[in-house]
C-alpha positions as CSV (number, residue, x, y, z in Angstrom):
1,M,84.1,297.3,-21.9
2,K,82.4,298.8,-24.9
3,L,84.3,298.7,-28.2
4,Q,84.2,301.3,-30.9
5,S,81.4,300.9,-33.5
6,L,82.2,299.0,-36.7
7,R,81.7,300.6,-40.0
8,T,79.0,298.9,-42.1
9,N,81.5,297.7,-44.7
10,D,84.1,296.2,-42.3
11,C,85.7,293.0,-43.2
12,V,84.6,289.7,-41.8
13,E,87.7,289.4,-39.6
14,N,86.9,292.7,-37.8
15,V,83.3,291.7,-37.4
16,I,84.3,288.4,-35.8
17,K,86.8,290.2,-33.5
18,F,84.1,292.7,-32.5
19,Y,81.2,290.3,-31.9
20,G,82.9,287.0,-31.3
21,N,83.1,287.1,-27.6
22,M,79.4,288.1,-27.3
23,V,78.3,285.3,-29.6
24,Y,80.4,282.7,-27.9
25,R,79.3,283.7,-24.4
26,L,75.7,283.6,-25.4
27,A,76.1,280.3,-27.2
28,F,77.8,278.9,-24.1
29,A,75.1,280.2,-21.8
30,R,72.5,278.5,-24.0
31,A,74.3,275.3,-24.7
32,G,76.2,274.7,-21.5
33,T,79.3,273.1,-23.0
34,R,82.3,274.5,-24.8
35,H,82.0,272.0,-27.7
36,D,78.4,273.0,-28.4
37,A,79.2,276.7,-28.0
38,D,82.0,276.2,-30.6
39,D,79.6,274.6,-33.0
40,I,77.1,277.4,-32.6
41,F,79.8,280.1,-32.9
42,Q,80.9,278.6,-36.2
43,E,77.4,278.3,-37.5
44,V,76.5,281.9,-36.7
45,F,79.5,283.3,-38.5
46,L,79.1,280.9,-41.4
47,R,75.6,282.3,-41.8
48,Y,77.0,285.8,-41.6
49,I,79.5,285.1,-44.3
50,K,77.1,283.3,-46.6
51,K,74.2,285.7,-46.3
52,Q,76.2,289.0,-46.1
53,P,73.3,290.8,-44.5
54,V,73.0,294.6,-44.7
55,F,72.4,296.4,-41.5
56,E,70.9,299.8,-40.8
57,N,73.2,300.4,-37.9
58,E,75.3,298.7,-35.2
59,D,72.3,298.0,-33.0
60,H,70.7,296.2,-35.9
61,R,73.8,294.1,-36.5
62,R,74.1,293.3,-32.8
63,A,70.5,292.2,-32.7
64,W,71.0,290.0,-35.7
65,F,73.9,288.2,-34.1
66,I,72.0,287.7,-30.9
67,K,68.9,286.4,-32.7
68,V,70.9,284.1,-34.9
69,T,72.9,282.7,-31.9
70,V,69.6,282.0,-30.1
71,N,68.2,280.3,-33.2
72,C,71.3,278.2,-33.8
73,S,71.2,277.2,-30.1
74,K,67.5,276.1,-30.4
75,K,68.3,274.2,-33.6
76,L,71.2,272.3,-31.8
77,W,68.9,271.2,-29.0
78,G,66.2,270.1,-31.4
79,S,68.5,268.0,-33.6
80,A,68.2,264.2,-33.5
81,W,71.9,264.0,-32.9
82,K,71.7,266.1,-29.7
83,R,68.8,264.2,-28.4
84,K,70.6,260.9,-28.6
85,T,73.9,262.0,-27.0
86,V,75.0,261.9,-23.4
87,P,76.8,265.0,-22.2
88,L,80.4,264.7,-21.0
89,E,81.4,266.1,-17.7
90,E,83.2,269.3,-18.4
91,T,85.2,271.3,-15.9
92,L,86.0,274.9,-16.4
93,Q,88.6,276.7,-14.4
94,F,87.5,279.9,-12.6
95,E,89.5,282.2,-10.4
96,T,87.4,281.9,-7.3
97,K,85.2,279.3,-5.7
98,E,82.3,281.8,-5.9
99,D,82.7,282.0,-9.7
100,T,82.7,278.2,-9.9
101,D,79.6,277.9,-7.7
102,L,77.8,280.6,-9.7
103,Y,78.6,278.8,-13.0
104,N,77.4,275.5,-11.6
105,E,74.2,277.0,-10.3
106,L,73.5,278.9,-13.6
107,Q,73.8,275.6,-15.5
108,Q,70.9,274.2,-13.4
109,L,68.6,276.9,-14.7
110,P,66.5,276.3,-17.8
111,A,68.1,277.6,-21.0
112,T,65.5,280.4,-21.4
113,Y,66.4,281.7,-17.9
114,R,70.1,281.4,-18.6
115,E,69.6,283.3,-21.8
116,V,67.9,286.3,-20.3
117,I,70.3,286.4,-17.3
118,H,73.2,286.4,-19.7
119,L,71.8,289.2,-22.0
120,F,70.8,291.3,-19.0
121,Y,73.9,291.0,-16.8
122,Y,76.7,290.1,-19.2
123,E,75.7,292.0,-22.3
124,D,74.2,295.0,-20.4
125,M,70.9,294.9,-22.3
126,S,67.7,296.4,-21.1
127,T,64.6,294.2,-20.8
128,E,63.1,296.1,-23.7
129,E,66.1,295.3,-25.9
130,I,66.0,291.6,-24.9
131,A,62.3,291.5,-25.6
132,R,62.7,293.0,-29.0
133,I,65.6,290.7,-30.0
134,L,64.0,287.5,-28.7
135,K,60.5,288.5,-29.9
136,R,59.0,288.3,-26.5
137,K,56.9,290.8,-24.5
138,S,58.9,293.0,-22.1
139,A,56.7,291.7,-19.3
140,T,57.7,288.2,-20.2
141,V,61.4,289.0,-20.1
142,R,61.0,290.8,-16.7
143,T,59.1,287.7,-15.4
144,Q,61.8,285.4,-16.7
145,L,64.5,287.5,-15.0
146,T,62.5,287.6,-11.7
147,R,62.0,283.8,-11.8
148,A,65.6,283.1,-12.8
149,R,66.8,285.3,-9.9
150,A,64.5,283.5,-7.4
151,L,65.6,280.1,-8.7
152,L,69.2,281.1,-8.5
153,K,68.8,282.5,-5.0
154,N,67.2,279.2,-3.8
155,L,69.9,277.1,-5.4
156,L,72.6,279.2,-3.8
157,K,70.9,279.2,-0.5
158,E,70.5,275.3,-0.6
159,E,74.2,275.0,-1.3
160,Y,75.4,277.2,1.5
161,D,72.8,275.9,4.0
162,V,74.1,272.3,3.6
């Protein structure tokens, strides 16, 4: 569902309401846990509040949030703290077994593939938009999507063939 555009001078609360779900879902897709996604979410909006960036339009603001979320995710994975921790088992509740299976299989993909899958399917972005925001070539994004789909297909096939 698409929301109405924000005005460029909207308050922080409205910006968080408008972009919060997108930032959180992308952070979760990159990080894989709710706790890390919470940390990334907070960091993204803290940067927004501190920097008070000025945007040309809503597409520019959306691109800024996606890029900052990706950068914060990379920073989390590169931190010494993260490298020395052991992940806790986390169970999420889904409505159907298929949703649960898909989530589990997506978590097995490399973060780069989860990222492009998320932006393409959940944020309805074109490969050109993804490439621009992630500073990659469109061909690279298309290749990553193709490889991610193939890996996901193999993972799902293995699970249902067993």
